[in-house]
C-alpha positions in Angstrom: -24.0 -73.3 -1.1 -20.4 -72.8 0.1 -20.1 -70.4 2.9 -16.2 -69.9 1.7 -15.0 -65.9 2.0 -12.5 -66.5 -1.1 -15.1 -64.6 -3.6 -15.9 -61.5 -1.5 -11.9 -61.7 -1.2 -11.0 -62.1 -4.7 -13.5 -59.1 -5.6 -11.4 -56.9 -2.7 -8.1 -58.0 -4.3 -9.3 -56.9 -7.9 -11.0 -53.8 -6.7 -7.9 -52.6 -5.2 -5.4 -53.5 -7.9 -7.8 -51.7 -10.1 -7.7 -48.4 -7.7 -3.9 -48.8 -7.7 -3.6 -48.5 -11.3 -6.3 -45.8 -12.0 -4.2 -43.8 -9.7 -0.3 -44.7 -10.8 -2.2 -43.6 -14.4 -3.5 -40.8 -13.2 0.1 -39.4 -11.7 1.8 -40.7 -14.7 -0.4 -37.7 -16.8 0.4 -35.2 -14.2 4.0 -35.8 -14.3 3.8 -35.8 -18.0 2.4 -32.4 -18.7 3.5 -30.6 -15.6 7.5 -30.3 -14.2 8.3 -32.2 -11.1 9.6 -30.0 -8.1 12.3 -32.0 -6.7 15.2 -31.2 -9.4 14.5 -27.9 -9.0 14.7 -27.7 -5.4 18.0 -30.1 -5.5 19.6 -27.9 -8.4 19.0 -24.4 -6.1 19.8 -26.1 -2.2 23.0 -28.1 -4.2 21.5 -31.2 -2.2 18.6 -34.0 -2.5 16.1 -31.6 0.0 14.7 -34.8 0.9 17.4 -35.4 3.2 17.4 -32.0 5.2 14.7 -31.1 8.0 12.5 -28.6 7.6 11.9 -26.1 10.2 8.1 -24.9 10.7 7.3 -21.6 11.7 3.3 -21.1 12.9 1.7 -18.3 12.2 -1.0 -16.0 13.9 -3.9 -15.8 11.5 -3.9 -12.1 12.6 -0.1 -11.7 11.1 -0.5 -13.3 7.7 0.2 -10.4 6.1 2.6 -9.7 8.0 4.6 -12.8 7.2 4.3 -12.2 3.4 5.5 -8.2 3.6 8.1 -9.3 6.2 9.4 -12.3 3.2 9.0 -10.1 0.5 11.2 -7.6 2.2 13.8 -10.1 3.4 14.5 -11.8 0.1 14.8 -8.0 -1.5 17.5 -7.3 1.5 19.3 -10.9 0.5 19.5 -9.7 -3.1 16.0 -11.1 -4.6 15.4 -14.6 -5.6 12.5 -16.4 -7.5 9.1 -17.4 -6.3 7.3 -21.0 -7.9 4.3 -22.5 -7.3 3.2 -26.3 -6.4 0.8 -28.4 -8.2 -1.4 -30.5 -6.5 -4.9 -29.3 -5.5 -6.0 -29.2 -2.2 -4.2 -32.4 -1.2 -0.9 -29.2 -0.7 -2.8 -28.2 1.9 -3.1 -31.8 4.2 0.9 -32.4 3.9 3.7 -30.8 5.1 6.6 -29.9 2.8 8.7 -33.3 4.1 5.3 -35.3 2.9 4.9 -33.3 -0.2 9.2 -33.5 -0.9 8.8 -37.3 -0.3 5.5 -37.6 -2.6 6.8 -36.1 -5.7 8.9 -39.3 -7.0 5.4 -40.4 -8.0 4.6 -37.4 -9.7 2.0 -36.0 -7.3 2.8 -32.3 -6.4 4.6 -30.8 -10.0 5.6 -27.0 -10.5 2.5 -25.3 -10.6 1.6 -21.8 -10.4 1.6 -19.9 -7.4 -1.8 -19.1 -5.6 -2.3 -15.3 -4.2 -5.0 -14.0 -2.0 -5.8 -10.5 -1.8 -6.3 -9.6 2.2 -7.0 -5.9 3.9 -4.5 -3.9 5.3 -6.0 -0.8 5.7 -9.7 0.9 5.9 -9.6 1.3 2.0 -6.2 -0.4 1.0 -5.7 -4.3 -0.2 -2.6 -6.3 -0.9 -2.3 -9.2 -3.2 -0.3 -12.0 -0.3 1.1 -15.3 -1.4 -1.3 -18.0 -0.1 0.5 -20.8 -1.3 4.4 -20.4 -3.2 8.1 -21.1 -2.1 10.7 -18.7 -1.9 13.8 -19.5 -3.6 17.2 -17.5 -2.2 20.1 -17.1 -1.1 21.1 -15.7 2.5 24.3 -14.6 3.6 25.8 -15.6 7.0 29.0 -15.3 8.5 30.5 -14.3 5.0 28.6 -17.2 3.2 26.2 -17.6 0.8 23.4 -20.2 1.6 20.6 -21.3 -0.6 17.4 -21.2 1.3 13.9 -22.4 0.4 10.6 -21.0 2.0 7.0 -22.1 1.8 4.5 -19.9 2.6 1.1 -21.1 2.8 -1.5 -18.5 4.1 -3.6 -21.7 5.7 -7.1 -23.0 5.0 -9.6 -22.7 8.0 -11.9 -24.9 6.6 -9.1 -27.9 6.4 -8.2 -26.8 10.0 -4.6 -26.0 8.1 -3.6 -22.4 10.1 -0.8 -20.7 8.3 2.8 -21.2 8.7 6.2 -21.2 7.1 8.7 -24.1 6.5 12.3 -23.0 5.7 14.7 -26.0 3.8 18.5 -24.9 4.9 21.2 -27.4 4.4 23.7 -25.2 6.7 23.5 -25.6 10.5 22.0 -22.5 11.9 20.6 -20.7 8.4 16.9 -21.5 9.0 16.9 -20.4 12.4 19.0 -17.1 11.7 16.7 -17.0 8.6 12.8 -17.3 10.8 14.3 -14.8 13.4 14.9 -12.1 10.8 11.6 -12.5 9.4 10.0 -12.4 13.0 11.8 -9.0 13.3 10.8 -7.7 10.0 7.0 -8.5 10.7 7.2 -6.6 13.8 9.2 -3.6 12.1 6.7 -3.7 8.6 3.3 -4.7 9.9 0.7 -3.5 8.1 -1.1 -3.3 11.3 1.3 -0.5 13.0 -0.6 2.8 13.6 -3.8 1.7 12.4 -7.3 1.1 14.5 -8.4 -2.4 14.1 -10.3 -5.1 15.7 -10.3 -8.9 15.6 -13.1 -11.0 14.3 -13.3 -14.9 15.1 -14.1 -16.9 12.0 -17.0 -19.4 11.8 -14.0 -22.4 12.0 -13.1 -21.1 15.3 -11.4 -18.2 17.2 -8.2 -19.4 15.7 -9.6 -18.9 12.6 -10.0 -15.0 12.7 -9.4 -12.3 10.7 -8.1 -8.5 11.1 -10.7 -5.7 10.7 -9.6 -2.2 9.7 -11.2 0.7 11.1 -10.8 4.4 10.1 -9.2 6.7 12.9 -12.0 8.8 14.6 -11.8 12.4 14.7 -12.7 14.0 17.5 -12.3 17.0 19.2 -11.8 17.9 22.1 -14.4 20.5 22.6 -16.6 17.9 21.8 -16.3 16.1 24.5 -18.6 17.4 27.3 -17.3 15.9 30.7 -17.5 17.8 34.1 -14.3 20.4 34.5 -10.7 18.6 34.4 -11.7 15.1 34.2 -10.6 14.6 30.4 -7.5 16.3 30.8 -7.0 13.9 33.7 -7.5 11.0 31.3 -5.7 12.2 28.5 -2.4 12.9 30.8 -2.5 9.1 32.1 -3.2 7.8 28.3 -1.4 10.0 26.1 0.6 12.2 28.3 3.1 9.4 29.4 3.3 8.2 26.2 4.5 11.6 25.1 7.4 11.7 28.0 8.2 8.0 27.9 11.9 9.0 27.3 11.8 10.9 30.8 10.0 8.6 32.3 11.8 5.4 31.7 15.2 7.2 32.2 13.6 8.1 35.5 12.7 4.7 36.1 9.0 4.8 35.9 7.1 2.3 33.9 5.0 2.6 30.9 2.5 -0.2 31.4 -0.9 1.2 32.4 -4.7 0.5 32.8 -7.5 2.8 32.9 -11.3 1.9 33.8 -14.0 4.7 32.5 -16.8 4.1 34.5 -20.4 5.2 34.4 -24.1 4.9 33.3 -25.0 4.4 30.0 -25.1 6.9 27.5 -22.6 9.5 29.6 -20.1 9.6 26.9 -17.4 6.7 28.4 -17.0 5.2 24.0 -17.1 8.9 23.1 -14.2 9.5 25.0 -12.4 6.5 24.3 -13.4 8.1 20.4 -11.3 11.0 21.3 -8.1 9.2 23.1 -7.9 6.6 20.2 -8.5 9.7 17.4 -5.7 12.2 19.5 -2.9 8.7 19.8 -1.8 9.3 15.8 1.4 7.0 16.6 0.0 4.2 18.8 -1.5 0.9 17.4 -4.8 0.5 18.6 -6.9 -2.9 19.2 -10.2 -2.4 19.8 -11.8 -5.4 21.5 -16.0 -5.8 22.7 -18.6 -8.7 22.5 -17.3 -12.0 20.8 -13.9 -10.0 20.1 -12.8 -10.0 23.8 -11.5 -13.3 23.7 -8.8 -12.4 21.6 -7.2 -10.2 24.4 -4.0 -12.5 25.1 -3.8 -12.2 21.2 -4.3 -8.6 21.7 -1.7 -8.1 23.9 1.2 -10.0 21.8 0.4 -7.5 19.0 0.3 -4.6 21.4 3.8 -5.3 22.8 5.5 -6.1 19.0 3.8 -3.0 17.8 4.0 -0.4 20.9 2.7 2.3 21.6 -0.4 0.7 21.6 -3.8 1.1 22.9 -6.4 -1.8 23.3 -9.8 -1.5 24.1 -12.0 -3.8 26.0 -15.8 -2.4 25.4 -17.9 -3.2 28.4 -15.3 -5.1 30.1 -18.2 -6.2 33.1 -19.3 -8.2 30.6 -16.3 -10.8 31.2 -14.9 -9.0 34.0 -18.0 -9.5 36.7 -16.8 -10.1 40.2 -16.2 -13.9 40.8 -18.6 -15.8 43.5 -18.9 -19.3 44.3 -21.6 -19.1 42.0 -19.9 -17.3 38.9 -16.8 -17.4 36.8 -15.6 -16.3 33.5 -12.3 -18.1 32.1 -11.9 -14.9 30.0 -11.5 -12.6 33.4 -8.6 -14.6 34.0 -7.0 -14.5 30.6 -7.6 -10.5 31.2 -5.9 -10.7 34.7 -3.5 -12.8 33.0 -2.6 -10.6 30.3 -2.8 -7.5 32.2 -0.2 -9.0 34.2 2.2 -10.7 31.9 3.3 -7.3 30.1 6.9 -5.9 30.9 6.6 -2.7 32.6 8.6 -0.3 30.0 5.8 -1.9 27.7 4.1 1.2 26.2 1.1 -0.1 26.1 -2.8 0.9 27.5 -5.5 -1.0 28.5 -8.1 1.4 28.2 -11.4 -0.5 29.5 -15.3 0.6 30.0 -18.2 -0.4 32.3 -21.7 0.8 33.0 -21.0 -1.5 36.0 -18.0 -0.7 38.4 -19.7 -2.6 41.2 -19.8 -5.4 39.9 -16.0 -5.7 38.8 -14.0 -8.4 40.0 -11.9 -5.9 42.5 -8.3 -7.7 41.5 -8.9 -5.9 38.2 -10.3 -2.7 39.5 -8.3 -2.6 42.7 -4.8 -4.2 42.1 -2.0 -1.6 41.1 -0.6 -2.6 37.4 -3.8 -3.8 36.2 -5.3 -0.5 36.5 -3.8 2.4 37.8 -6.8 5.3 37.4 -11.1 4.6 37.2 -12.5 7.7 36.2 -15.8 8.1 37.0 -18.3 9.5 33.6 -21.1 10.5 35.3 -24.4 11.8 33.9 -24.1 15.6 33.3 -25.0 18.5 35.3 -27.2 21.5 34.1 -23.9 23.2 32.9 -22.9 20.3 30.7 -26.7 19.7 29.5 -26.3 23.1 28.3 -22.9 22.7 26.5 -24.4 19.2 25.3 -27.5 21.5 23.5 -24.9 23.7 22.2 -23.3 21.1 20.9 -25.7 19.1 19.3 -27.7 22.8 18.1 -25.0 24.0 16.6 -26.4 26.3 13.6 -30.6 25.9 14.4 -32.1 29.0 15.6 -33.2 28.0 18.9 -32.4 30.8 21.6 -30.2 31.1 24.5 -33.3 31.2 26.9 -35.0 28.1 25.6 -31.8 26.3 25.7 -31.3 27.3 29.4 -34.6 26.0 30.1 -34.4 22.8 28.3 -31.0 21.5 30.0 -32.5 23.1 33.4 -35.9 20.6 32.9 -33.8 17.6 31.6 -32.6 16.4 34.7 -31.0 13.2 35.0 -30.6 12.9 31.5 -27.2 11.9 29.4 -25.3 13.0 26.1 -27.6 10.3 23.9 -30.5 12.0 25.4 -29.4 15.4 24.4 -28.7 14.5 20.8 -32.0 12.9 19.9 -34.0 15.6 22.0 -32.6 18.4 18.7 -33.2 15.4 16.5 -36.8 15.3 17.4 -37.6 19.1 17.4 -36.2 19.3 14.0 -38.1 16.3 13.0 -41.2 18.0 14.2 -40.4 21.3 11.9 -39.5 19.4 8.6 -42.9 17.4 9.4 -44.8 20.9 9.2 -43.5 21.0 5.7 -39.9 22.4 5.9 -41.0 24.8 8.5 -37.7 26.3 10.4 -37.5 24.9 13.4 -37.5 27.2 16.3 -38.2 27.1 20.5 -41.4 25.6 20.8 -40.1 22.4 18.3 -37.1 22.0 21.6 -39.8 22.6 24.7 -42.3 20.1 22.6 -39.5 17.0 22.5 -38.7 17.3 25.6 -42.4 17.8 27.0 -42.6 14.2 24.5 -39.3 12.5 26.0 -40.1 13.0 29.0 -43.7 12.2 28.8 -44.2 8.8 31.2 -45.4 7.2 27.7 -41.6 7.4 26.3 -40.2 5.8 29.4 -38.8 3.0 27.4 -37.4 5.1 24.9 -35.8 7.4 28.0 -34.0 4.4 28.6 -32.7 3.3 25.8 -31.2 6.7 24.9 -29.8 7.5 28.5 -32.6 9.9 30.0 -34.1 8.6 33.2 -32.6 5.5 34.1 -34.0 2.4 35.1 -31.2 0.5 35.6 -27.9 -1.1 34.3 -28.2 -1.6 30.4 -25.6 -1.5 26.9 -23.5 1.7 26.8 -24.9 2.0 23.5 -23.6 -0.7 21.6 -20.1 -2.0 20.4 -17.9 1.4 19.7 -20.5 3.2 17.2 -23.0 3.9 19.7 -21.9 7.2 21.6 -23.1 10.4 22.7 -22.2 12.1 18.8 -24.5 9.5 17.1 -27.5 9.9 19.3 -27.5 7.1 21.0 -27.2 5.0 17.7 -24.7 2.9 16.0 -22.9 5.0 13.4 -22.3 3.0 10.2 -18.6 2.4 9.3 -16.9 3.9 11.8 -16.7 1.1 14.6 -17.2 -2.5 14.6 -21.1 -3.3 15.4 -22.1 -0.2 14.0 
């Protein structure tokens, strides 16, 4: 028996020729059934597009819709144009525009339908955006009309393909000027401007994350129960500087600021944030908490572009604990760099909350320009507890004497505790068969919650605190919600 490899080599050669023939026939069938792309582009640009350098602009996944809006406006501003699609299936996503143009001579990537995706642009609004399409139009530069082609692709996370724009223009400088115009339009007409949003990582990695739009909360100042003058002090720094930005800049004062709200869990830090966000109607608000804190750099970029803006870092002690020889958070360094990187005249507020100010990185809590104002949100005193009872029990037939008694007896409890207390009193009445709730129900509910057997519950809802814990969760766990998330109001609810 011969050991010669010739039979195997012959077989492999034949198989290779068969595969090539099959590919050629498939390309021929595609070419016969669809119009080729190259002649269309050549007619529009007035030259063979394969000889033109492609200028590529990478896009953040968080700004894909902004790019779509910007291109639409830029095309309209230059007199309109044509939008065409490119066929070729998933292979389109794996090839640059230059590679697509080179392969069109083999029948690949003919003209095809434009791909669209539906994307949220508000809490209850969506937009159909171009996922893969080629814009053909003319731009005016130095008095001359220049043909351009812009390939808009939204990206495919599972393929590892980020969103980008690819521009073809034969004349020098036209592609660069066009991209600069698109960038300006993205900021001027951003769908994020004036919205409340949070950023969420994708299963394919943080670089493939998306935007979640959150309804702007509506919290009245009278519903924020803090020690006298405390809310006014916070409001002056967060909102007052924005209201007087022109006068402050004229006087040479900076606008960039950081505000830290600290105190035990359940005392109303998040509720205060909700009030500020609701009152800052003009501001673009970016909420970061938990895993979304990794988007601090992207949040700062968006805030800078869409100012006035507020960046909320909820429970920042989770990433900004004081550094030691044993612990160090890479995310902490990014937070510090981001706070330092903003220009002094940027109307951007970094609004941080923490349960453990003692564990915060001193450089974050003490250095001017990072945090300019630190305000304690303490456990409510007896007068505050009485005000909270009046707020949460509004419309219920409790006597003033009972409310005074319960407020005095609930020493060391929080706003979350008070909200739950009122709910339990009402529940006791409901369980009796719909009888009206009364003072006895309120006193019994307090006794129940203060009982040693309810120790864990008291800790969870903010009474008899045993140590550090979460401030009621991510944005939805507030004094107004009784220590429980409010579905649909904040992320994580």
